[in-house]
Structure formats: C-alpha cells, structure tokens
C-alpha positions in Angstrom: -0.1 0.2 -0.2 2.6 2.6 0.6 4.4 1.4 -2.4 1.7 2.1 -4.3 1.0 5.6 -2.6 4.4 6.6 -3.7 4.0 5.7 -7.0 1.6 7.8 -7.2 2.6 11.1 -5.6 6.1 10.2 -7.8 3.9 10.7 -10.7 1.9 13.0 -9.1 5.3 15.0 -8.7 6.5 14.4 -12.4 3.5 15.5 -13.7 3.3 18.6 -11.9 7.1 19.1 -12.8 5.8 18.3 -16.6 3.0 21.3 -16.5 5.1 23.5 -14.6 8.2 23.2 -17.1 5.7 24.3 -20.0 5.8 28.1 -21.2 3.3 30.3 -22.8 4.1 30.8 -26.3 6.0 33.3 -27.7 6.4 35.2 -30.4 9.5 33.8 -31.6 8.3 30.3 -31.1 6.8 30.9 -34.3 10.2 29.6 -35.6 9.5 26.2 -33.8 6.6 25.6 -36.0 6.8 23.5 -39.1 3.6 23.0 -42.2 2.6 19.4 -42.6 0.9 19.8 -45.9 0.5 18.2 -49.4 -0.3 14.3 -48.6 -0.1 11.6 -51.7 -1.1 7.7 -50.9 0.8 5.2 -52.9 -0.5 3.3 -55.1 -1.1 0.3 -52.9 -2.0 2.4 -50.0 0.9 1.5 -48.0 2.4 4.9 -47.3 2.3 8.3 -47.6 4.2 11.3 -49.0 4.2 14.7 -48.6 5.9 18.2 -47.5 7.0 19.0 -44.0 8.4 22.7 -43.9 10.7 24.2 -41.1 11.9 27.3 -40.6 15.8 28.2 -41.6 16.7 31.1 -39.1 20.3 31.3 -39.8 18.7 32.1 -43.6 15.7 33.5 -42.4 13.1 31.3 -44.5 10.8 28.5 -44.8 12.9 25.6 -46.4 10.4 22.1 -46.9 11.7 18.5 -47.6 9.7 15.7 -48.4 8.5 12.6 -45.9 7.3 9.4 -45.9 5.0 7.6 -43.7 3.6 4.3 -43.4 -0.1 4.1 -43.6 0.0 1.2 -40.2 1.8 4.2 -38.6 5.0 2.3 -37.5 7.7 4.5 -39.4 8.0 7.5 -40.8 11.2 8.6 -42.9 12.5 12.1 -44.3 13.6 11.4 -48.0 15.0 15.1 -48.9 17.6 17.0 -47.0 19.8 20.2 -47.7 19.4 24.0 -48.0 17.4 23.8 -51.2 13.5 23.0 -50.9 11.8 20.1 -52.5 7.9 20.0 -52.2 5.1 18.7 -54.5 5.3 15.2 -54.3 3.9 12.5 -55.9 3.9 9.0 -57.1 4.7 7.2 -60.3 2.0 4.8 -60.7 3.7 2.1 -60.5 5.0 3.0 -56.9 8.4 3.1 -57.0 9.2 6.7 -57.7 8.5 9.5 -56.3 8.6 12.9 -58.1 9.3 16.7 -56.4 9.3 20.2 -57.0 13.1 21.8 -56.5 15.3 24.3 -57.6 18.6 22.6 -56.6 21.4 22.5 -59.9 19.3 25.2 -61.3 19.7 28.9 -62.3 16.2 29.1 -64.2 13.8 28.1 -61.1 12.1 24.6 -60.0 12.5 21.6 -61.8 11.0 17.9 -62.1 13.3 15.5 -60.1 12.8 11.6 -59.3 14.0 9.8 -56.4 13.8 5.9 -56.1 11.7 5.4 -53.1 13.8 2.7 -52.5 16.7 4.4 -51.1 19.7 6.6 -53.7 19.9 10.0 -55.1 17.0 12.1 -57.1 17.6 12.7 -60.2 17.0 16.2 -62.1 14.2 15.0 -64.9 13.7 19.3 -66.5 15.6 21.5 -67.5 13.1 24.7 -68.1 13.3 28.2 -68.3 10.1 29.0 -67.4 7.8 28.9 -64.4 7.0 25.3 -63.3 3.9 25.2 -61.3 1.9 22.0 -61.1 2.2 18.6 -62.9 0.8 15.3 -62.9 1.7 11.8 -64.0 -0.3 10.0 -67.0 -1.9 6.8 -65.0 0.2 4.6 -67.7 3.2 6.4 -66.1 4.9 7.1 -69.5 4.4 10.8 -69.5 3.8 13.9 -67.1 2.0 16.9 -67.6 3.4 19.7 -66.6 2.1 23.9 -66.4 4.9 26.0 -67.4 4.5 30.1 -67.4 6.2 31.9 -70.1 9.8 32.6 -68.8 10.2 36.6 -68.8 12.6 38.0 -71.0 12.4 35.3 -73.4 14.1 32.8 -70.9 17.4 35.1 -71.8 19.4 36.4 -68.8 18.0 39.8 -67.4 19.8 42.8 -69.4 22.0 44.9 -66.9 19.4 48.1 -67.6 16.1 46.6 -67.5 13.6 47.8 -70.7 11.1 49.7 -69.9 7.4 47.9 -68.3 5.1 48.2 -71.2 1.2 47.8 -69.7 -1.6 47.2 -71.7 -3.9 44.8 -69.6 -7.1 46.1 -67.7 -5.8 44.0 -65.1 -2.1 45.0 -64.9 -0.9 44.6 -61.3 -1.0 41.4 -59.2 0.5 40.5 -55.4 3.6 38.9 -55.7 3.6 38.5 -59.6 4.0 42.1 -60.1 3.2 44.0 -62.9 1.4 42.0 -65.6 2.4 41.6 -69.2 1.5 39.4 -71.7 2.8 36.2 -70.5 0.9 32.8 -70.2 0.5 29.5 -68.2 0.5 25.9 -70.7 0.0 23.0 -71.0 3.3 20.5 -71.6 3.7 17.2 -72.1 7.3 14.7 -71.4 8.2 11.4 -72.0 10.0 10.0 -68.8 12.0 8.0 -70.5 12.9 10.4 -73.3 13.0 13.3 -71.6 11.4 14.8 -75.3 9.2 17.7 -73.9 6.1 18.7 -76.6 3.9 21.5 -76.1 0.2 20.8 -75.6 -1.1 24.8 -75.3 -0.1 27.6 -76.6 -1.5 31.2 -77.2 -3.0 34.3 -75.3 -4.6 32.3 -73.1 -3.7 30.4 -69.6 -4.4 26.8 -68.4 -3.8 25.6 -65.1 -5.5 22.2 -63.0 -4.6 19.3 -65.4 -5.5 15.9 -64.5 -5.7 12.9 -66.4 -8.4 10.5 -67.8 -7.3 7.0 -66.6 -6.6 5.8 -69.5 -3.9 8.4 -69.8 -5.3 9.2 -73.8 -6.9 12.4 -72.1 -6.3 15.9 -70.1 -9.0 17.8 -68.7 -7.8 21.8 -67.5 -9.5 25.1 -66.2 -8.9 27.7 -68.7 -10.7 31.7 -69.6 -11.0 31.6 -73.1 -13.2 34.5 -73.2 -12.3 37.3 -75.4 -10.9 39.5 -72.3 -9.9 37.1 -69.2 -9.7 40.3 -67.5 -13.2 41.7 -67.4 -14.8 38.8 -65.9 -13.8 35.7 -63.3 -15.3 33.3 -66.2 -13.3 29.7 -65.8 -14.5 26.5 -67.2 -13.3 23.3 -68.3 -11.9 21.3 -71.4 -10.6 18.4 -72.4 -7.5 17.9 -75.1 -6.2 14.4 -76.0 -2.5 13.9 -75.0 -0.5 14.5 -78.3 0.6 17.8 -79.7 -1.3 19.6 -81.9 -4.8 17.9 -80.1 -7.6 20.4 -80.4 -9.3 21.1 -76.9 -12.8 20.6 -76.4 -14.9 22.9 -74.1 -16.8 20.9 -71.3 -18.7 24.0 -69.5 -20.2 27.0 -70.0 -21.4 28.5 -66.9 -20.2 32.0 -66.7 -19.0 32.0 -63.1 -16.2 30.0 -62.2 -16.0 26.1 -62.8 -12.3 24.4 -61.8 -10.6 21.4 -60.2 -11.8 18.9 -62.7 -11.5 15.1 -61.3 -12.2 11.9 -63.3 -14.0 9.5 -62.0 -12.3 6.1 -61.7 -14.5 4.1 -64.3 -13.4 7.5 -66.8 -17.3 7.9 -67.4 -17.8 11.2 -65.6 -15.7 14.3 -64.6 -16.9 16.1 -61.2 -15.8 19.6 -60.5 -16.4 23.0 -58.3 -18.5 25.4 -59.6 -19.0 28.9 -58.4 -22.8 29.7 -56.9 -23.0 33.3 -59.0 -22.7 33.4 -62.5 -21.8 37.0 -62.7 -18.6 39.0 -64.2 -17.4 39.2 -60.4 -18.8 38.4 -57.3 -16.6 38.3 -54.2 -19.5 37.0 -52.1 -19.6 33.5 -53.2 -19.4 29.7 -52.6 -18.2 26.5 -54.3 -21.0 23.6 -55.6 -20.1 19.9 -56.1 -21.4 19.5 -59.9 -21.0 16.7 -62.1 -20.9 15.7 -66.0 -19.9 13.2 -68.7 -16.8 13.1 -70.1 -17.7 15.1 -73.5 -19.8 17.7 -71.0 -23.9 16.7 -71.4 -25.6 15.6 -68.2 -24.3 18.3 -66.3 -25.3 18.9 -62.5 -25.1 20.6 -59.2 -25.2 18.2 -56.6 -24.7 20.4 -53.1 -26.8 23.2 -53.8 -29.0 22.3 -50.9 -26.0 23.0 -48.5 -25.7 26.6 -48.8 -22.0 25.9 -47.8 -18.8 26.2 -49.7 -17.6 22.9 -51.1 -14.3 21.9 -51.4 -11.7 18.9 -52.3 -14.3 17.2 -54.1 -12.6 13.2 -54.5 -14.3 10.2 -55.7 -14.4 7.0 -53.8 -12.7 4.1 -55.9 -16.2 2.6 -56.9 -16.9 6.0 -58.6 -20.4 5.9 -57.3 -19.8 8.7 -54.5 -17.6 11.8 -53.9 -16.0 13.0 -50.4 -15.9 16.4 -50.5 -14.9 19.3 -47.4 -17.5 21.4 -46.3 -17.4 24.9 -44.8 -19.7 25.3 -41.8 -20.1 27.5 -39.1 -16.2 27.8 -37.6 -15.5 24.0 -38.5 -14.9 22.2 -41.8 -16.3 18.5 -41.5 -15.7 15.6 -44.5 -19.3 14.7 -45.8 -20.2 12.0 -48.9 -22.7 12.3 -51.5 -24.0 9.5 -53.7 -24.3 10.8 -57.4 -27.1 8.0 -58.2 -29.5 9.5 -55.4 -27.9 12.7 -54.1 -28.1 12.0 -51.1 -25.7 13.8 -49.2 -23.9 12.2 -45.7 -22.0 13.4 -42.6 -18.5 11.1 -42.5 -16.9 13.0 -39.8 -17.2 16.5 -37.9 -16.5 18.0 -34.6 -14.9 20.9 -33.2 -12.1 21.1 -35.8 -10.9 21.7 -38.8 -10.2 19.2 -42.2 -8.1 21.1 -44.8 -7.5 18.4 -47.3 -7.9 14.7 -48.7 -6.6 12.0 -50.4 -7.1 8.5 -51.9 -7.0 6.1 -54.6 -8.0 2.6 -55.9 -6.4 1.3 -52.8 -9.4 2.2 -50.5 -7.6 4.1 -47.7 -7.8 7.8 -47.3 -5.9 10.1 -45.8 -7.3 13.4 -44.4 -5.5 16.4 -43.1 -7.0 18.0 -39.9 -6.2 21.1 -37.3 -7.8 21.7 -33.9 -6.8 25.1 -31.6 -4.6 23.3 -29.8 -3.0 20.9 -32.7 -1.4 22.9 -36.4 -2.3 20.6 -38.9 -1.4 16.8 -38.7 -2.1 14.2 -41.0 -4.5 11.0 -40.1 -5.9 7.4 -41.6 -10.2 7.9 -42.5 -10.9 4.7 -41.6 -14.8 3.8 -41.6 -15.3 7.3 -40.4 -13.0 7.4 -37.5 -9.7 9.3 -37.4 -6.2 7.3 -36.8 -3.3 10.3 -36.3 -0.4 9.5 -38.7 1.5 12.5 -38.4 3.4 14.0 -34.5 5.6 16.8 -36.3 4.4 19.3 -33.8 4.4 17.0 -30.8 8.1 18.4 -29.8 7.3 22.4 -29.5 3.9 21.4 -28.1 5.5 19.9 -25.2 7.1 22.9 -24.0 4.4 26.2 -24.7 1.4 26.2 -22.5 -1.6 27.2 -24.9 -4.6 29.2 -24.5 -8.3 28.2 -24.1 -10.6 28.3 -27.0 -14.3 27.9 -26.9 -17.6 29.2 -29.2 -20.2 31.9 -28.3 -22.4 33.6 -30.4 -23.7 37.0 -29.8 -26.7 39.4 -30.8 -26.0 42.5 -33.2 -27.9 45.6 -32.8 -30.3 44.6 -35.6 -30.8 41.4 -34.6 -28.4 39.0 -36.1 -26.7 35.9 -34.9 -23.2 35.9 -35.2 -20.9 33.2 -34.4 -17.5 33.5 -32.8 -14.5 32.0 -30.8 -12.3 33.5 -27.8 -9.2 32.3 -26.4 -8.3 33.0 -22.9 -4.9 32.3 -20.8 -6.7 29.6 -18.8 -10.0 28.3 -18.7 -11.2 29.6 -15.4 -15.2 30.4 -15.4 -16.1 34.1 -15.1 -12.6 35.5 -15.1 -12.1 38.9 -16.3 -9.4 39.7 -19.1 -8.3 42.5 -21.0 -9.7 41.9 -24.8 -8.4 42.6 -28.1 -10.8 41.8 -30.7 -8.9 40.1 -33.6 -10.3 40.1 -37.2 -10.1 38.1 -39.9 -9.7 38.9 -43.7 -11.3 38.4 -46.7 -13.3 38.9 -46.1 -15.4 36.0 -47.8 -13.5 33.7 -44.8 -14.0 32.6 -41.0 -12.7 31.7 -38.2 -12.1 28.3 -37.1 -11.6 25.9 -34.7 -8.5 25.3 -36.3 -5.1 26.3 -34.7 -3.8 30.2 -34.5 -0.5 31.1 -34.0 -1.1 34.7 -33.9 -4.4 34.5 -31.4 -2.5 32.0 -29.6 0.3 34.5 -29.0 -1.5 37.9 -28.2 -3.6 35.1 -25.8 -0.4 33.8 -23.6 0.5 37.5 -23.6 -2.5 37.5 -20.8 -5.7 38.8 -23.1 -8.8 37.3 -23.8 -9.1 37.2 -27.9 -12.1 37.2 -30.0 -12.5 36.1 -33.3 -15.7 37.0 -34.9 -17.7 36.0 -37.7 -19.0 39.5 -39.0 -21.6 38.9 -41.9 -19.5 38.5 -45.4 -17.8 35.4 -43.7 -18.7 32.3 -45.0 -19.9 29.0 -43.6 -23.1 30.4 -42.4 -24.9 30.3 -46.3 -24.8 32.8 -49.0 -27.4 35.3 -48.1 -24.7 35.7 -44.9 -21.8 36.3 -46.9 -23.9 38.8 -49.4 -25.1 40.7 -46.5 -22.5 43.2 -47.3 -22.2 43.9 -51.0 -21.2 47.7 -51.4 -22.0 48.3 -48.6 -18.8 48.0 -46.7 -18.1 49.0 -43.2 -21.5 48.5 -41.6 -22.8 45.0 -40.8 -19.8 43.6 -40.5 -19.4 46.5 -37.6 -22.3 45.9 -35.7 -21.5 42.4 -35.4 -17.8 43.3 -34.1 -19.0 45.8 -31.2 -22.0 43.3 -30.7 -19.5 39.8 -30.0 -17.7 42.7 -27.5 -20.6 43.3 -26.0 -21.5 39.5 -25.1 -18.1 39.3 -24.1 -18.6 41.9 -21.7 -22.6 40.7 -20.1 -20.4 37.4 -20.4 -17.7 38.7 -17.7 -14.6 38.0 -19.9 -13.6 41.7 -21.5 -12.9 44.0 -19.1 -15.0 47.0 -20.9 -12.1 49.8 -19.9 -9.0 47.6 -21.7 -10.1 46.8 -25.3 -8.0 46.3 -28.5 -8.8 45.9 -31.8 -7.0 44.4 -34.9 -6.5 42.2 -37.8 -4.5 42.2 -41.5 -5.9 42.8 -45.0 -9.4 43.2 -44.1 -9.4 42.8 -40.9 -7.1 46.0 -40.9 -10.0 47.7 -42.6 -12.2 46.7 -40.7 -10.0 48.0 -37.7 -10.2 51.4 -39.2 -13.9 51.1 -39.9 -14.5 49.9 -36.2 -12.2 52.8 -34.7 -13.4 55.4 -36.8 -17.5 54.3 -35.4 -16.5 53.6 -31.8 -13.9 55.3 -29.5 -14.2 52.6 -26.9 -11.0 50.5 -28.0 -7.8 51.8 -26.1 -5.2 50.7 -28.6 -5.3 49.1 -32.1 -3.3 47.4 -34.9 -4.5 48.1 -38.6 -2.1 45.8 -40.8 -2.6 45.7 -44.8 -5.4 47.6 -44.8 -7.3 50.8 -46.1 -9.6 53.7 -45.7 -9.8 56.1 -48.3 -11.0 53.4 -50.4 -11.3 56.4 -53.3 -7.6 56.3 -53.8 -7.0 52.7 -53.8 -8.7 52.7 -57.6 -5.9 51.7 -59.9 -3.5 51.0 -57.6 -4.2 47.3 -56.3 -5.5 44.3 -58.1 -9.3 44.8 -57.5 -10.5 46.7 -60.3 -12.7 43.9 -61.5 -14.5 44.1 -58.3 -14.6 47.7 -57.5 -16.4 48.3 -61.1 -18.7 45.2 -60.2 -19.8 46.2 -57.3 -19.4 49.7 -56.7 -19.3 51.4 -59.6 -16.6 54.1 -61.1 -15.7 56.7 -59.2 -16.1 59.0 -61.8 -20.1 58.3 -61.9 -20.8 56.7 -58.2 -18.8 59.6 -55.8 -21.2 59.2 -53.5 -20.8 55.6 -52.6 -17.5 55.7 -52.8 -17.1 58.2 -50.3 -19.6 56.7 -48.3 -17.1 53.3 -48.0 -14.4 56.0 -47.2 -15.7 56.7 -44.0 -12.6 56.4 -41.8 -10.6 58.5 -43.5 -13.3 61.7 -43.8 -13.9 61.1 -40.4 -10.5 60.6 -39.4 -11.1 63.3 -36.9 -13.4 61.2 -34.9 -10.9 58.2 -34.0 -9.4 58.8 -30.5 -7.3 55.2 -30.3 -3.8 54.9 -31.1 -2.8 52.6 -33.7 0.1 50.7 -35.2 0.2 50.3 -38.9 2.1 48.0 -40.9 2.4 46.9 -44.4 4.4 45.3 -47.1 6.7 47.4 -49.6 5.6 45.3 -52.4 1.7 44.3 -50.9 -0.3 45.0 -55.2 -3.3 43.1 -53.1 -3.8 46.1 -50.8 -0.4 48.6 -51.4 1.2 50.8 -48.3 -0.5 53.8 -49.1 -3.9 52.4 -47.3 -1.8 52.7 -44.1 0.4 55.6 -45.3 -2.6 57.6 -45.5 -4.4 56.6 -42.2 -1.4 57.1 -40.2 -0.8 60.6 -41.4 -4.5 61.4 -40.6 -4.1 60.1 -37.1 0.0 61.7 -36.8 -1.7 65.3 -37.9 -3.9 65.0 -35.0 -1.8 63.9 -32.7 -3.3 60.8 -31.8 -0.2 58.2 -30.8 0.4 56.0 -34.0 3.2 54.1 -35.7 4.0 52.9 -39.3 6.0 49.8 -39.8 6.9 48.7 -43.5 8.3 45.2 -44.3 10.7 45.6 -47.3 10.5 43.3 -50.1 7.3 41.6 -48.7 3.8 41.5 -50.6 0.2 41.0 -49.0 1.4 38.2 -46.2 4.6 38.1 -44.7 6.8 35.3 -45.5 10.2 35.9 -44.1 10.3 34.4 -40.8 11.6 36.9 -38.6 9.4 39.8 -39.9 6.7 37.5 -38.7 7.9 37.5 -35.3 8.7 40.9 -35.3 4.9 41.7 -36.2 3.7 39.4 -33.6 6.3 41.1 -30.9 4.6 44.3 -32.0 1.6 43.6 -31.3 2.1 42.5 -28.0 4.1 45.6 -27.0 1.7 47.5 -28.4 -1.3 46.1 -26.6 0.7 46.2 -23.3 1.6 49.6 -23.4 -2.2 50.7 -23.8 -4.2 48.0 -22.1 -1.8 47.3 -19.4 -1.3 50.5 -18.0 
C-alpha cells in the first residue's frame, strides 16, 4: 500500500513538474512551428508522401522537405535534406518513384526531379526556363503533363538596364507576380524515358489544373477563353487529347467559375467545383460540387441544397460517391454524396477543421486536420474514424502552455446572430481579461476551430482574444456572405461591436481595456470600427485601407470595384461613403499601429500611410511599420516574429497600464 501511494505521489510530482516546465507561447516560438502539407498516397495505399517545411533561422526562410509515413503508423522517413527545398511530391503509378519540384542545381527556377522510394539520390528530369508550377503523372506512368509559365525576357538573361515595363492590360498588377504583361501559363508533355518535351497548348490564354483520364489518353484542365479574361471571373473545364497539335473541347459554359476537375475512376464522369453565381465578378460566393459526363453533357450540381462552400471533392474507388469538405459555422467537416440518389451524409465532424483529402484505388484515405491546440497533422480515415499518423508538432507543443478556446454567440444591434471563438489564457470561468478583438481577413473566409498562432500568442500575453465571423464571412450560407455587398464597414462593424458587448456581459472582457486589430480586410475593418466607436484603447491595423477612393487603379481589385461599387466618376458618393474612416479620421481617438509589406499589390502601403498621416496630424499616438520586400502576406520568418512582438508590445503599452 505504501509503495502504491509512493508511486502515485511520484507520478503526481512528475506531472506537476512537467506542467510547470511549459511556458506561455512567445512570438519567437513561431520559428519552431513546422508546416505539414500535400499528402499523397502510394498506389498500394501503404505509404503517404508529404511535405514538411521548417524555418532555417540562419537564412531567415522556410525550407520544405519530403517525408514518407507508413499507413500503419509504424515507420516515418525523411526523404530529402539540405538547403534547397523539395515540394509537390507525386507517386509514379507503379509506386517505385516519387517525383517532386526543387530548384537545386538550377539557375532557372524549380525543376522536376525523381527519387527512388527504396533509396538513393534524386535525378533531375527537366531543365525548363519558365515557371513550372504544377504537374501530374499519366496513369500508365509514361508521361507527365506540366504547367509552365512563359519565361521573362524569353528565357534570356535579364539585361543590366531593365527595359521599360509596357502595360496594356485592364488587370495590370497582381500581388507577388507584380506588373502583369502578356506572359501566360501553358500545358506541356514530357516523356519520362526520353525526356522529350512537347507543347500541348499555346497562345494568349492561361491553362491550369491538368488531370489525366484513367486511360492516359485525355487531359482535363481549366482556362478562361473569353475575349478578355481580365474583365471577368469566368473559367471553364476543357479536355484535350494528350498529343501535340490536338484541339481542345470546352465542357462547361457557366459564366462564373468552374474549376478543380476530377475524373471518376471508371472514366465515365468528371466532377468539378462551380461558383454559385454566374456574374462577371462576385466576391461573396461559394463553390458547389458538380458532375458531368466526359463530353460535357448531363451536367448537374450536387450540393446546392447545403448552402455551404464545398471543396476538395474526391471520388471513391467505386465511382459512385464523392467525398468532400464542407465549410460550416467555425468548422470544416467531411461529407459524402451519392451521385445516383443525391443523398448527402456526414462522415466526420467536430470542433476541428479538415484541410485536405487523399485517396486512390487502394481504398485507403488520408485527411489533414487541425484543432485549436494542434496545427495540421495527417490522419488515416477508417470507417468514419480518425487515426493519427504524423506527430511533427509534438516536440514544441510539449514545451508551451496554450490558451483555452471556446465558441460563443452574440446578437448584433439589428438582431443578427453572429458566431465567434474566444481564446483565454486559462479555462477559469467568469474571469475578466483585457480583450483584443482580432478580425479575420477576406472578407470571405471564417474563423474556425483550427490552430491560430497569432491569437494563441496574444492570449499567452494575458489577453482574451475574440475571433468573430461577421457578415461577409462564409460558413453561414450565401445570404449571410452577400449581406455586405457594396456596403462595406456597416453590418460588419455592428457584428463586431455586438460580439464585444456579449463578451463583456459574459464577464470575460474588461470594458475599460479593449483592443482591436487585424490584417487585410481585418485591418480595413479595424479602421472602420475605430472610426465608429471610441471604446478601444489600442489598435493594430495591418495591410489595410480607409480612403477607398484612392485605391482604384493602385491595387488588384479593379474588377470587383467596377462590378460592385461602380466607377468613381459615376458613383463618387458611394466611394466616399465606404471611405468614411478617412473622412472621419477626426473621430478616431484610438492609438493605432499601422503595418504593411512594401511590395503589397493586394492592399498597397498607401492605405496604411494615409491613415498614419491622418492620425499623426491630429496628435493621436501612431506608428507605421513597413516590411521591405514583403507582399500582402509576410513570408520572412523574422518579420513574422517581429510583427507578433510588436502586437504584444503595442497592446501592453495601452491595455496594461
């Protein structure tokens, strides 16, 4: 009895010591978080190949490498190493090789490589001068189809004095890509044995998302073949025989978006995702799973009745069912639809998020899943149940104390019901904290029960952190998403303030210590909200804008502006109305930290500069942080850490006095 009691005491002390060793998440912990992605099942279903990216702190960048995990969970192998990244693993149909993309030993960007899964060094298959962005094996294993972008300067070395940039397009700039000229992406075929490269498509249009028919004779792909693709969102599904000089066949005629074609295993059907709207441009939309036969006939949508976005549709091996991901209120769950009777059933659902699905004729299934306490890992899906396969996050998670996440609901001033998630440093009920309302971007997107490093870091600093799915978010139906059409900064602000009111009533938020912030549309809504309400004592507006009239022609959204708001010279009143944070900057009393990437063409730096200057003129405490050579999303790890630390420092300065 004494020995048993001693064992219990020893175990309790050990557990207590282990718990005490865990420390709150800090900004620098971002360096330790790997990213697991792109699972690919081997043809026999016994192995999963995937990518894992880690931060190389010395070179201040992320580097991805290939891993292989046995489906039974017993063996894990890292396949590639070194300074050069490897990504996009794909199995050869015979299962003997893994192909991947890497820029190792290349001066012209990523090339296609092959590695023997049984061991040995990789071998480079291509020496392409354009941007190789996607590829797929033919089922017979003899060829691959590749998506290659036209090379700049026609593949020649860039001149010492660059030529003037000649712009003649309606949509002339794009984040990351830069100023758009007449360069396009096309389909090419390569013979694995001879390395012979053949051109499959050409011209002044773009092709993407190629997939092979099961008999290796035909390729389905996506393209916008309208007269001027810059002036609409239309994309359609086409097929082309896998031989040079073949003509293409257009399968879909929907005026909205058609994409992600997938052949059924028996070769009789093609499934795809279609937008709900057929407008030239619709920001507030959701995808529907559709099927058609292989010549584009008997086309029908399958998931309209869900009124929820569908994604990652994947055929079962019997060609009778399609498994897909449904974006629903704060979650993404797995569902199945029978193509014959249209019956939709839920496979697996909970307070977590599915990001990806993989299967093949082996009948095994792999999914990628995340929850508020675990970044994405891979799981086997067996009879609707999950079995975890990868554990790449355990090492760093075992050293940190994470915040507690729970859902809540609020009611806006106009009676709208709104869903949210609140993170707190601990799970003690009715404990009051300074609150940070941290707003998601998009606006079409949602805050979910998935891992969120930014909000976890803020909560670890001693804050309750609210994530609110304001109107404009998806996961609540098309009407909820479209509610903010041409009416920015109105209903969203009502929803955000209603959520803060609710958290105050629940005894979680200290009404005297409220902060607000966000990135992209989250930054834009930060500006709208602090111009509408002075209750917030600190704000962080990242990659935002307020004088919307000035962004026409300076960012990448001209198509949205002209279709949703109208041209400024005919609708000046509307443009001024949605620019109210700038024209009412004198109402803002909140100290604001503005941030931007200097190469951001999505929401250019001018949006942050104008608001910074407006507040500086009035003597409101403000700072402007500019990140060199960064686009809309910060990719340099040290800048990501810097941003988190500045968030914490700024909020501490004004909310912890």
